[in-house]
C-alpha positions in Angstrom: -23.7 -11.3 -17.7 -21.5 -10.3 -14.7 -21.9 -7.3 -12.5 -20.3 -4.0 -13.5 -17.4 -3.5 -11.0 -17.8 -0.6 -8.6 -15.5 2.2 -9.8 -14.6 3.3 -6.3 -13.7 -0.3 -5.4 -11.5 -0.6 -8.5 -9.7 2.7 -7.7 -9.2 1.5 -4.1 -7.8 -1.8 -5.2 -5.4 -0.1 -7.6 -4.2 2.3 -4.9 -3.6 -0.6 -2.6 -1.7 -2.4 -5.3 0.5 0.7 -5.9 1.1 1.0 -2.1 2.2 -2.7 -2.0 4.5 -2.1 -5.0 6.0 1.1 -3.3 6.7 -1.0 -0.2 8.4 -3.7 -2.3 10.4 -1.2 -4.3 11.7 0.5 -1.1 13.1 -2.9 0.0 14.7 -3.7 -3.4 17.2 -1.0 -4.3 18.2 -0.6 -8.0 21.0 -3.0 -9.0 22.6 -0.6 -11.5 23.6 3.0 -11.6 21.5 5.5 -13.6 24.3 5.8 -16.1 24.4 2.1 -16.7 20.7 2.0 -17.1 20.8 4.7 -19.7 23.6 2.9 -21.5 21.6 -0.3 -21.5 18.6 1.5 -23.1 21.0 2.9 -25.7 22.2 -0.6 -26.5 18.6 -1.9 -26.8 17.8 1.1 -29.1 20.6 0.1 -31.4 19.0 -3.4 -31.8 15.9 -1.9 -33.3 15.6 -1.9 -37.0 16.4 1.4 -38.6 12.8 1.7 -39.9 11.5 1.5 -36.3 13.9 4.2 -35.1 12.5 6.7 -37.5 8.8 6.0 -37.0 6.7 8.7 -35.3 6.1 7.9 -31.6 2.5 7.9 -30.4 2.5 9.0 -26.7 -1.3 9.2 -26.4 -1.5 6.0 -24.2 1.2 7.3 -21.9 -0.6 10.6 -21.5 -3.8 8.8 -20.7 -2.0 6.7 -18.1 -0.4 9.8 -16.5 -3.8 11.5 -16.4 -5.4 8.5 -14.7 -2.5 8.2 -12.1 -2.7 11.9 -11.3 -6.1 11.2 -9.7 -4.7 8.8 -7.2 -2.4 11.3 -5.5 
């Protein structure tokens, strides 16, 4: 079996990847206004079947991700 990755190295790699993304994002401004973005999301929502629009939303995964990202600050 392979080695278990060093957690500190994984966190360091993730932080470096986020820094590279932040640098890329700074040089690529948004191509649409916030209003147009929200309107686009609304249009996509309308494409969902009605049964999907009424389903309970599970935010546990998003909360776990936010908790993990909070440690990188």
